[in-house]
FIGUMAR-952107 format. One record per residue (C-alpha): residue number from 1; chain; y, z, x. Coordinates in Angstrom, 1 decimal. Layout:
N
[NUM A [Y Z X]]
...
***
This chain:
328
[1 A [-32.7 -10.2 7.3]]
[2 A [-31.1 -13.5 7.2]]
[3 A [-28.3 -13.9 9.8]]
[4 A [-26.2 -14.8 7.5]]
[5 A [-26.6 -11.6 4.9]]
[6 A [-24.0 -9.4 7.1]]
[7 A [-24.8 -5.3 8.3]]
[8 A [-25.5 -3.2 6.6]]
[9 A [-23.9 -0.2 5.3]]
[10 A [-23.9 3.1 7.9]]
[11 A [-22.0 5.5 7.9]]
[12 A [-23.1 7.0 11.8]]
[13 A [-21.5 3.9 13.0]]
[14 A [-18.4 4.0 10.0]]
[15 A [-19.7 0.7 8.7]]
[16 A [-19.5 0.1 5.2]]
[17 A [-19.9 -2.7 1.8]]
[18 A [-17.5 -1.3 -0.5]]
[19 A [-14.2 0.7 -0.5]]
[20 A [-16.2 3.3 -2.4]]
[21 A [-18.4 4.4 -0.1]]
[22 A [-15.2 5.5 2.3]]
[23 A [-15.0 8.6 -0.2]]
[24 A [-15.7 11.8 0.9]]
[25 A [-19.7 13.1 0.8]]
[26 A [-22.1 15.3 2.4]]
[27 A [-23.2 12.1 4.4]]
[28 A [-19.5 11.1 5.9]]
[29 A [-17.5 14.4 4.8]]
[30 A [-13.7 14.4 5.4]]
[31 A [-12.7 15.6 8.3]]
[32 A [-12.1 19.9 8.7]]
[33 A [-9.1 20.2 11.5]]
[34 A [-8.0 24.0 12.5]]
[35 A [-4.7 24.3 12.7]]
[36 A [-3.8 25.8 16.0]]
[37 A [-0.1 26.8 16.7]]
[38 A [1.2 28.0 13.1]]
[39 A [-1.7 30.5 12.4]]
[40 A [-0.2 33.7 13.8]]
[41 A [-2.5 35.8 16.6]]
[42 A [-5.0 38.3 14.8]]
[43 A [-5.4 36.1 11.1]]
[44 A [-8.4 34.5 10.6]]
[45 A [-8.8 30.7 11.9]]
[46 A [-7.5 28.6 9.6]]
[47 A [-9.3 25.1 8.9]]
[48 A [-7.6 22.3 6.8]]
[49 A [-9.8 19.8 4.7]]
[50 A [-7.8 16.4 5.8]]
[51 A [-8.8 15.2 1.9]]
[52 A [-5.9 12.4 3.0]]
[53 A [-8.9 10.3 4.5]]
[54 A [-10.5 9.5 2.0]]
[55 A [-9.6 5.5 1.2]]
[56 A [-6.9 5.7 -1.8]]
[57 A [-5.1 8.5 0.3]]
[58 A [-6.0 12.1 -1.3]]
[59 A [-8.6 14.0 -3.4]]
[60 A [-8.2 12.4 -6.2]]
[61 A [-10.1 10.0 -5.0]]
[62 A [-13.1 11.8 -5.8]]
[63 A [-12.3 12.7 -8.8]]
[64 A [-11.5 9.0 -10.0]]
[65 A [-15.1 7.8 -8.9]]
[66 A [-17.0 10.7 -10.8]]
[67 A [-14.3 10.2 -13.6]]
[68 A [-15.4 6.7 -14.3]]
[69 A [-19.2 7.2 -13.2]]
[70 A [-19.2 9.7 -15.9]]
[71 A [-17.6 7.5 -18.6]]
[72 A [-19.9 4.4 -17.6]]
[73 A [-23.1 6.7 -18.0]]
[74 A [-21.7 7.9 -21.4]]
[75 A [-20.9 4.1 -22.5]]
[76 A [-17.3 5.3 -23.1]]
[77 A [-16.1 2.4 -21.6]]
[78 A [-17.7 -0.8 -23.4]]
[79 A [-14.6 -2.9 -22.7]]
[80 A [-11.8 -0.7 -23.1]]
[81 A [-8.5 -0.2 -21.1]]
[82 A [-8.0 3.2 -19.5]]
[83 A [-5.1 5.3 -20.0]]
[84 A [-4.1 8.5 -18.4]]
[85 A [-1.4 10.8 -17.4]]
[86 A [-1.3 11.3 -13.8]]
[87 A [1.2 13.4 -11.0]]
[88 A [0.5 10.1 -8.8]]
[89 A [-2.5 10.9 -6.8]]
[90 A [-5.6 10.5 -9.6]]
[91 A [-3.4 7.4 -11.1]]
[92 A [-3.5 5.5 -7.1]]
[93 A [-7.2 6.2 -7.0]]
[94 A [-7.8 5.2 -10.6]]
[95 A [-6.1 2.0 -10.3]]
[96 A [-8.1 1.1 -7.2]]
[97 A [-11.3 2.1 -9.1]]
[98 A [-9.9 0.5 -12.4]]
[99 A [-9.0 -3.1 -10.1]]
[100 A [-12.8 -3.0 -8.7]]
[101 A [-14.2 -2.9 -12.3]]
[102 A [-11.9 -5.5 -13.3]]
[103 A [-10.2 -3.3 -15.9]]
[104 A [-6.7 -2.5 -17.1]]
[105 A [-4.8 0.9 -16.0]]
[106 A [-2.2 2.2 -18.1]]
[107 A [-0.5 5.2 -16.7]]
[108 A [2.3 7.8 -17.6]]
[109 A [3.9 9.9 -15.3]]
[110 A [6.7 12.5 -14.8]]
[111 A [10.0 11.1 -14.5]]
[112 A [10.6 12.9 -10.9]]
[113 A [7.5 11.9 -9.1]]
[114 A [8.4 10.0 -5.5]]
[115 A [9.2 6.1 -6.3]]
[116 A [6.5 5.8 -3.4]]
[117 A [3.6 7.0 -5.9]]
[118 A [4.8 4.4 -8.2]]
[119 A [5.0 1.4 -6.4]]
[120 A [1.5 2.2 -5.2]]
[121 A [-0.2 2.3 -8.8]]
[122 A [2.0 -0.6 -9.5]]
[123 A [0.5 -2.6 -6.3]]
[124 A [-2.8 -1.7 -7.5]]
[125 A [-2.0 -3.5 -11.0]]
[126 A [-1.6 -0.6 -12.9]]
[127 A [0.9 -0.5 -15.9]]
[128 A [3.0 2.8 -14.7]]
[129 A [5.1 4.4 -17.6]]
[130 A [7.6 7.6 -16.1]]
[131 A [8.5 9.7 -19.3]]
[132 A [10.9 12.4 -19.8]]
[133 A [9.6 16.0 -20.0]]
[134 A [11.2 16.6 -23.4]]
[135 A [8.7 14.4 -25.0]]
[136 A [6.3 17.6 -25.1]]
[137 A [6.7 20.9 -27.2]]
[138 A [8.7 23.7 -25.5]]
[139 A [6.4 26.2 -24.9]]
[140 A [5.1 23.4 -22.3]]
[141 A [7.8 21.3 -20.8]]
[142 A [6.3 20.0 -18.1]]
[143 A [3.9 18.3 -19.8]]
[144 A [5.8 14.8 -21.4]]
[145 A [3.1 12.4 -19.2]]
[146 A [0.2 14.3 -21.4]]
[147 A [1.8 13.7 -24.4]]
[148 A [2.5 10.1 -24.4]]
[149 A [-0.7 9.4 -23.0]]
[150 A [-2.2 11.1 -26.1]]
[151 A [0.0 9.8 -28.4]]
[152 A [-1.3 5.9 -27.1]]
[153 A [-4.8 7.0 -27.4]]
[154 A [-4.2 8.4 -31.1]]
[155 A [-2.0 5.8 -32.3]]
[156 A [-3.6 3.1 -34.5]]
[157 A [-6.0 1.1 -32.8]]
[158 A [-5.3 3.5 -29.8]]
[159 A [-8.9 4.5 -29.8]]
[160 A [-10.1 1.2 -30.0]]
[161 A [-8.3 -0.2 -27.5]]
[162 A [-8.2 2.7 -24.9]]
[163 A [-10.4 5.0 -23.0]]
[164 A [-9.1 8.1 -21.3]]
[165 A [-10.7 9.6 -18.4]]
[166 A [-8.8 13.3 -19.4]]
[167 A [-8.7 15.2 -15.7]]
[168 A [-7.9 18.2 -17.4]]
[169 A [-10.5 18.6 -19.9]]
[170 A [-13.5 16.4 -18.1]]
[171 A [-16.0 18.7 -16.7]]
[172 A [-16.8 15.5 -14.2]]
[173 A [-13.6 16.3 -12.3]]
[174 A [-15.1 19.9 -11.6]]
[175 A [-18.4 18.3 -10.9]]
[176 A [-16.7 15.8 -8.0]]
[177 A [-16.0 19.2 -6.0]]
[178 A [-19.2 21.0 -6.9]]
[179 A [-21.2 18.2 -5.7]]
[180 A [-19.2 17.5 -2.6]]
[181 A [-16.3 19.0 -1.5]]
[182 A [-18.1 22.5 -1.9]]
[183 A [-21.1 21.7 -0.2]]
[184 A [-19.1 19.7 2.7]]
[185 A [-16.9 23.2 3.1]]
[186 A [-20.0 25.0 3.3]]
[187 A [-21.7 23.1 6.5]]
[188 A [-18.6 22.6 8.0]]
[189 A [-18.0 25.8 8.8]]
[190 A [-21.7 26.4 9.0]]
[191 A [-21.4 29.4 6.5]]
[192 A [-18.8 30.9 7.8]]
[193 A [-16.1 30.9 5.3]]
[194 A [-14.4 33.9 4.2]]
[195 A [-11.0 32.8 2.2]]
[196 A [-10.5 29.4 0.3]]
[197 A [-7.0 27.9 -0.6]]
[198 A [-6.4 25.3 -3.3]]
[199 A [-3.7 25.0 -5.9]]
[200 A [-3.2 24.9 -9.0]]
[201 A [-3.3 21.3 -10.7]]
[202 A [-5.9 19.8 -12.9]]
[203 A [-7.9 22.9 -11.7]]
[204 A [-11.0 20.3 -10.8]]
[205 A [-10.8 21.0 -6.8]]
[206 A [-10.2 25.6 -7.3]]
[207 A [-13.1 25.4 -9.9]]
[208 A [-15.8 23.5 -8.2]]
[209 A [-15.1 24.5 -4.5]]
[210 A [-14.6 28.2 -6.1]]
[211 A [-17.8 28.1 -8.5]]
[212 A [-20.1 26.3 -5.2]]
[213 A [-19.1 28.8 -2.5]]
[214 A [-19.2 31.8 -4.7]]
[215 A [-22.6 30.9 -5.4]]
[216 A [-23.5 30.6 -1.5]]
[217 A [-21.9 33.5 -0.9]]
[218 A [-19.9 36.1 -3.7]]
[219 A [-17.9 37.5 -0.9]]
[220 A [-15.9 34.0 -0.6]]
[221 A [-12.3 35.0 -1.8]]
[222 A [-11.1 31.9 -3.9]]
[223 A [-6.9 32.1 -4.0]]
[224 A [-5.2 30.1 -6.3]]
[225 A [-1.3 28.6 -5.2]]
[226 A [0.7 28.2 -7.8]]
[227 A [4.7 26.9 -7.7]]
[228 A [7.6 28.7 -9.1]]
[229 A [9.1 26.9 -12.3]]
[230 A [11.0 24.2 -12.1]]
[231 A [9.5 23.3 -8.9]]
[232 A [9.6 20.0 -6.8]]
[233 A [6.2 20.4 -5.1]]
[234 A [4.2 17.3 -6.9]]
[235 A [0.9 17.7 -7.8]]
[236 A [0.4 21.5 -8.2]]
[237 A [1.4 22.8 -11.6]]
[238 A [3.1 26.1 -12.8]]
[239 A [1.0 27.4 -15.7]]
[240 A [3.9 29.3 -17.4]]
[241 A [5.6 25.7 -18.0]]
[242 A [2.2 23.8 -18.6]]
[243 A [-0.6 23.9 -20.5]]
[244 A [-3.0 25.3 -18.7]]
[245 A [-6.3 23.0 -18.0]]
[246 A [-9.3 23.6 -19.6]]
[247 A [-11.6 23.0 -17.4]]
[248 A [-10.0 26.0 -15.0]]
[249 A [-12.7 28.9 -14.5]]
[250 A [-10.5 31.6 -14.0]]
[251 A [-13.8 33.8 -13.6]]
[252 A [-14.1 32.4 -10.0]]
[253 A [-10.5 32.8 -8.5]]
[254 A [-10.0 36.1 -6.7]]
[255 A [-5.7 36.2 -6.6]]
[256 A [-3.2 33.7 -7.3]]
[257 A [-0.2 33.2 -4.8]]
[258 A [3.1 31.9 -5.5]]
[259 A [5.2 30.0 -3.7]]
[260 A [8.8 28.6 -4.0]]
[261 A [10.1 25.3 -2.9]]
[262 A [11.7 26.4 0.4]]
[263 A [9.1 28.0 2.4]]
[264 A [6.7 25.1 1.4]]
[265 A [8.9 22.3 2.6]]
[266 A [9.9 24.6 5.6]]
[267 A [6.3 24.8 6.2]]
[268 A [5.5 21.2 5.8]]
[269 A [8.1 20.5 8.4]]
[270 A [6.4 22.9 10.8]]
[271 A [2.7 21.2 9.9]]
[272 A [4.4 17.8 10.9]]
[273 A [6.3 18.8 14.2]]
[274 A [4.1 21.9 15.3]]
[275 A [0.4 20.3 14.7]]
[276 A [1.4 16.4 14.2]]
[277 A [0.2 16.7 10.6]]
[278 A [1.6 13.9 8.3]]
[279 A [0.9 16.0 5.2]]
[280 A [2.4 16.3 1.4]]
[281 A [4.5 19.6 0.5]]
[282 A [1.6 20.8 -1.6]]
[283 A [-0.2 21.4 2.0]]
[284 A [2.8 23.0 3.0]]
[285 A [3.0 25.1 0.0]]
[286 A [-1.2 26.1 0.5]]
[287 A [-0.7 26.3 4.2]]
[288 A [2.5 29.0 3.6]]
[289 A [0.0 31.0 1.2]]
[290 A [-2.4 31.8 3.6]]
[291 A [0.2 32.8 5.9]]
[292 A [0.8 35.4 3.1]]
[293 A [-2.3 36.4 2.5]]
[294 A [-2.7 37.0 6.4]]
[295 A [-6.5 36.7 5.9]]
[296 A [-8.2 39.0 9.1]]
[297 A [-10.3 37.4 11.9]]
[298 A [-13.5 38.3 10.2]]
[299 A [-14.7 34.9 8.5]]
[300 A [-13.0 31.4 8.6]]
[301 A [-10.2 30.1 6.0]]
[302 A [-10.3 26.7 4.5]]
[303 A [-7.2 25.5 2.7]]
[304 A [-7.2 22.0 1.4]]
[305 A [-4.7 19.8 2.3]]
[306 A [-4.4 17.4 -0.8]]
[307 A [-2.7 14.1 0.5]]
[308 A [-0.8 12.5 3.1]]
[309 A [3.1 12.7 3.8]]
[310 A [3.6 8.9 3.2]]
[311 A [3.9 9.1 -0.1]]
[312 A [7.0 11.3 0.1]]
[313 A [9.3 9.8 1.9]]
[314 A [12.2 10.2 -0.7]]
[315 A [11.5 13.7 -0.7]]
[316 A [11.5 14.4 2.8]]
[317 A [14.5 12.5 3.4]]
[318 A [16.4 15.0 1.1]]
[319 A [14.9 17.8 2.5]]
[320 A [16.2 16.8 6.7]]
[321 A [19.5 15.8 5.3]]
[322 A [21.5 14.3 8.0]]
[323 A [19.3 16.2 10.9]]
[324 A [18.5 13.8 13.2]]
[325 A [20.7 11.1 12.0]]
[326 A [23.5 10.5 14.3]]
[327 A [25.8 8.6 12.2]]
[328 A [25.8 11.5 9.6]]
***
């Protein structure tokens, strides 16, 4: 090798040639961390899969990579721009990957997502269209962003201009977690996992990880975490007020746990202060659900921690109120 050729990628040394190599894989998995202080005695050890160690900050880095690779392999891009509805994390990952590919991306997002996510997508070069919920039919009032993205795709010349990764219907979303996240968890727990907790969102994580784990051991319990109607838990969906993603495999779900905003944010605060984990509110919802299920000590429980708390500072300011502010 020429002395000026640089150094080759080496996961053992955490050395890489391309930021995409940092996305979780069997060769270089995201961390699995045991909660030490928030889990009551008598319950199974609970580990969190820290997906915010992915380079663009969330579990959706895996999804976005697989979506774009699949589209490219099938010849669906062909010089087109990208358009995608998102609550933020998939949009951030797609924006970063699109920038690396030299492609333009337009994202449609719900009005209420944190401003930090909108800024990050714009920083990465995406065009961001916030959308009110009333763009969508009354039976699915929370799907305005999806409706707008579809209208752009179906407009005159839309299909000639745009390609949509379509994370809610594209089975490459499921495949990403069946081929990476699931096998990582199985290996990291040495096959001892007995409970898996993840939230309803696009449902790629639940379907892909759940399917893989049940193929290894049918006794693994897959628990879906669902927010209440009118919730303020970004990235999670209540399937009564949002259309059920077609990629959801209900056959692998053993139980659904509903979580209110207040206990989800209370648990998020506990994870900050008791575990030193700067997590997003969906992690708080997932850990709260695991506490409600109260899995016994026969085996290991694993919950997904989809993203960090850095993108939710404005939400957390509302939750804290005047706490810790001597000027309040």
